[in-house]
C-alpha positions in Angstrom: -26.7 1.4 21.7 -25.2 -1.7 23.5 -21.8 -2.1 22.0 -20.1 -5.5 21.4 -17.1 -4.1 19.6 -14.9 -1.5 21.2 -15.3 1.7 19.4 -14.7 5.4 19.6 -18.2 6.9 19.5 -17.1 10.3 18.2 -15.2 8.7 15.4 -18.0 6.2 14.8 -20.4 9.1 14.2 -18.1 10.9 11.9 -17.7 7.7 9.9 -21.4 7.2 9.8 -21.8 10.7 8.3 -18.8 10.4 5.9 -19.7 7.1 4.5 -23.5 7.7 4.3 -22.5 10.8 2.1 -19.8 9.1 0.1 -21.7 5.9 -0.7 -25.2 7.5 -0.6 -26.3 5.1 2.2 -29.3 5.2 4.3 -28.4 5.9 8.0 -28.7 2.4 9.3 -26.6 1.0 6.4 -23.9 3.7 7.1 -24.1 2.6 10.8 -23.5 -1.0 9.9 -20.7 -0.4 7.6 -19.0 2.0 10.0 -19.5 -0.5 12.9 -18.0 -3.3 10.9 -14.7 -1.1 10.3 -14.2 -1.4 14.1 -14.1 -5.3 13.7 -10.4 -5.0 13.3 -9.9 -8.8 13.7 -12.4 -9.6 10.9 -14.1 -12.1 13.1 -17.5 -10.9 11.7 -20.6 -9.5 13.3 -23.9 -11.5 13.5 -27.3 -10.3 12.4 -28.5 -10.5 16.0 -25.7 -8.3 17.2 -26.7 -5.7 14.7 -30.2 -5.9 15.9 -29.3 -5.6 19.4 -26.5 -2.9 19.0 -28.7 -0.5 16.8 -32.0 -1.3 18.5 -33.4 -1.9 15.0 -36.1 -4.1 13.6 -34.9 -7.3 12.0 -36.6 -6.2 8.8 -34.7 -2.8 8.8 -31.3 -4.6 9.6 -32.0 -7.3 6.9 -32.8 -4.8 4.2 -29.8 -2.7 5.0 -27.5 -5.7 5.2 -28.8 -6.6 1.7 -28.0 -3.3 0.4 -24.5 -3.4 1.5 -24.0 -6.9 0.2 -25.6 -6.0 -3.2 -23.2 -3.0 -3.4 -20.1 -5.4 -2.5 -19.3 -3.1 0.3 -19.5 -6.0 2.9 -19.4 -9.8 2.6 -21.1 -12.5 4.6 -20.0 -15.9 5.8 -20.8 -18.9 8.0 -18.5 -20.3 10.6 -18.1 -24.0 10.6 -19.4 -24.4 14.1 -22.4 -22.1 14.0 -25.4 -21.7 11.7 -25.5 -17.9 12.0 -24.3 -15.7 9.2 -21.6 -13.3 10.0 -20.8 -10.0 8.2 -17.5 -8.3 7.6 -15.9 -5.4 5.5 -15.2 -6.6 1.9 -11.4 -6.3 1.9 -11.5 -6.0 -1.9 -14.0 -3.1 -1.9 -11.4 -0.5 -2.1 -10.0 -2.1 -5.3 -13.6 -2.3 -6.7 -14.3 1.4 -5.7 -11.0 2.9 -7.2 -11.4 0.7 -10.3 -14.8 2.3 -10.9 -13.3 5.7 -10.3 -10.5 5.0 -12.9 -13.2 3.9 -15.4 -15.1 7.1 -14.9 -12.0 9.2 -15.2 -11.0 7.3 -18.4 -14.5 7.7 -20.0 -14.4 11.5 -19.0 -10.9 11.9 -20.6 -12.1 10.3 -23.8 -15.2 12.6 -24.0 -12.9 15.6 -23.5 -10.6 14.4 -26.2 -13.5 14.0 -28.6 -14.7 17.6 -27.6 -11.3 18.9 -28.4 -11.3 17.2 -31.7 -14.7 18.6 -32.4 -14.0 22.1 -31.4 -10.6 22.2 -33.4 -9.5 25.4 -31.9 -6.2 27.1 -32.5 -6.8 29.1 -29.1 -3.5 28.7 -27.3 -5.1 29.5 -23.9 -7.8 26.9 -24.3 -5.3 24.4 -25.6 -3.1 25.0 -22.6 -5.9 24.7 -20.1 -7.0 21.4 -21.9 -3.5 20.0 -21.7 -3.2 20.7 -18.1 -6.7 19.2 -17.4 -5.8 16.0 -19.4 -2.3 15.7 -17.7 -4.1 15.9 -14.4 -6.4 13.2 -15.3 -3.6 10.9 -16.6 -1.4 11.5 -13.6 -4.3 10.6 -11.2 -5.2 7.5 -13.2 -1.7 6.3 -13.2 -1.2 7.1 -9.5 -4.4 5.1 -8.5 -3.4 2.2 -10.7 0.0 2.0 -9.1 -1.5 2.2 -5.6 -4.1 -0.6 -6.5 -1.3 -2.9 -7.7 0.3 -2.5 -4.4 -2.8 -3.6 -2.4 
């Protein structure tokens, strides 16, 4: 792997594994995303650089870049003085990702409340546990929303 960006290889491989698992990415897509994280100045990385750095076929790089673009994990742009496309991390992706997490948590909370109403129990232990669970959801939703507002 001929690197153009300065990276820590151990950290890079940890990131590849982590982001591959978290985002359910194929190995090359996880490598591309992890590599882009090391582009701290956000100058962008060209298609040709990915082909060279990862010794991958143009077709493989293209399909994995398109996957990352479609997932809104990365963005692409053209520089004024060049015809090449450059790729960078999507700075808005964390807001998108955590917005989706909030939506899922709110949906689960709604379902839990519907289940509680359907069950209509007077079992104090069950109600206590349900209350703890819903408070956990509410606190986490609020915490994530407050953090996103600060970004």
